[in-house]
matplotlib code that plots the C-alpha trace (Angstrom):
import matplotlib.pyplot as plt

x = [-20.5, -21.4, -22.3, -18.8, -17.1, -19.2, -18.3, -14.5, -14.7, -16.4, -13.9, -10.9, -12.3, -13.1, -9.7, -7.9, -6.3, -7.8, -5.7, -4.6, -3.9, -0.3, 0.1, 3.5, 5.8, 9.3, 12.2, 14.7, 17.2, 14.8, 14.0, 17.8, 18.3, 15.3, 16.4, 19.9, 18.5, 15.7, 18.2, 19.9, 16.6, 15.7, 18.9, 18.0, 14.5, 16.0, 17.9, 14.7, 14.4, 17.6, 15.9, 12.9, 15.3, 16.8, 13.3, 12.3, 15.4, 14.8, 18.3, 17.4, 21.0, 21.7, 18.2, 18.8, 22.3, 20.9, 18.3, 21.0, 23.7, 22.7, 19.3, 20.7, 20.6, 17.2, 15.4, 17.9, 17.8, 14.0, 13.8, 16.2, 13.8, 10.7, 12.3, 12.6, 9.1, 6.3, 4.4, 1.3, 3.5, 5.6, 3.0, 2.1, 5.8, 6.7, 3.9, 5.1, 8.7, 7.6, 5.6, 8.7, 10.8, 8.2, 7.9, 11.7, 11.7, 8.9, 10.9, 13.9, 11.8, 10.2, 13.7, 14.8, 11.8, 12.1, 8.5, 8.5, 4.8, 5.2, 8.4, 6.7, 3.6, 5.8, 8.0, 5.0, 3.8, 7.2, 7.1, 3.7, 4.9, 8.0, 5.7, 3.5, 6.6, 7.9, 4.5, 5.1, 8.6, 8.7, 10.2, 12.9]
y = [41.8, 39.0, 36.7, 37.2, 36.6, 33.4, 32.3, 32.9, 31.0, 28.0, 28.0, 28.2, 25.4, 23.1, 23.6, 22.7, 19.3, 16.8, 16.0, 12.5, 11.0, 9.7, 6.4, 6.3, 3.6, 2.5, 3.5, 0.9, 2.4, 2.2, -1.4, -2.2, -0.6, -2.4, -5.7, -5.4, -5.1, -7.6, -10.2, -10.0, -10.3, -13.2, -15.0, -14.7, -15.9, -18.9, -19.8, -20.0, -23.8, -24.0, -22.3, -24.6, -27.6, -26.2, -25.7, -29.3, -30.6, -28.4, -27.1, -23.9, -22.5, -22.8, -21.5, -18.4, -18.0, -18.3, -15.6, -13.2, -14.3, -14.9, -13.2, -10.4, -7.7, -8.7, -5.7, -3.2, -4.9, -5.0, -1.4, -0.5, -2.3, -0.6, 2.9, 2.6, 1.3, 3.4, 5.3, 3.1, 0.0, 1.3, 1.0, -2.6, -3.5, -1.9, -3.8, -7.1, -6.4, -5.6, -8.9, -10.9, -9.2, -9.6, -13.3, -13.8, -12.1, -14.4, -17.4, -16.2, -16.0, -19.4, -20.9, -19.3, -21.0, -24.2, -23.7, -25.7, -25.1, -21.3, -21.5, -23.5, -21.1, -18.0, -19.6, -20.3, -16.7, -15.3, -17.3, -15.8, -12.3, -12.8, -13.9, -10.9, -8.6, -10.1, -9.6, -5.8, -5.9, -5.1, -7.7, -6.8]
z = [-40.9, -38.4, -41.3, -42.8, -39.5, -39.0, -42.5, -41.8, -38.5, -40.1, -42.9, -40.5, -38.3, -41.2, -42.8, -39.6, -39.4, -37.0, -34.0, -33.8, -30.5, -30.3, -28.6, -26.9, -28.2, -27.5, -29.6, -30.7, -28.3, -25.4, -26.2, -26.3, -22.9, -21.4, -22.9, -21.5, -17.9, -18.6, -19.8, -16.4, -14.6, -16.9, -16.0, -12.3, -13.0, -14.8, -11.6, -9.5, -10.0, -8.0, -5.1, -5.5, -5.2, -2.1, -0.6, -1.5, 0.1, 3.1, 2.8, 4.6, 5.0, 1.2, 0.4, 2.4, 0.9, -2.6, -1.9, -0.6, -3.1, -6.7, -6.3, -4.2, -6.9, -8.3, -6.9, -8.4, -11.8, -11.8, -10.9, -13.7, -16.2, -14.7, -14.9, -18.7, -19.4, -20.8, -18.0, -18.2, -17.7, -14.8, -12.0, -12.7, -13.2, -9.9, -8.2, -9.8, -8.8, -5.2, -5.1, -6.2, -3.6, -0.9, -1.8, -1.6, 1.8, 2.9, 1.6, 3.6, 6.8, 6.1, 5.6, 8.9, 10.6, 8.6, 7.3, 4.1, 3.4, 3.5, 1.5, -1.3, -1.3, -1.6, -4.2, -6.4, -5.9, -6.8, -10.0, -10.9, -10.1, -12.3, -15.1, -14.7, -14.7, -18.0, -19.6, -19.3, -20.9, -24.6, -26.9, -29.4]

ax = plt.figure().add_subplot(projection="3d")
ax.plot(x, y, z, "-o")
ax.set_aspect("equal")
plt.show()
């Protein structure tokens, strides 16, 4: 009897289909949603040379106004993109978004203190963090 049960167990196990690990992917709807927010973030990123020019001219008042004006919603927009990314991309995207925001805060403080060296340093770091963020955004 035990031999029959062993045979049945082996037969059932061998006939079972192998489990295939499913790699999460984006649906076309998810990519469209992400891209709509990412395009807004990208347009803000495209305006960063304007901030660089203000820093180079040491136009601190307009540099601060630029950070609070055209770049004012950057954190919200980057969070919207991050929220829709795959789980394994969310943490690094959140970190990159935080770095961009922290760098902009540092530029604002540097502008307040007329510290051009710090402003330039933080501007370059913000650009690197932006680039890291966009590496995590799926392309259409």
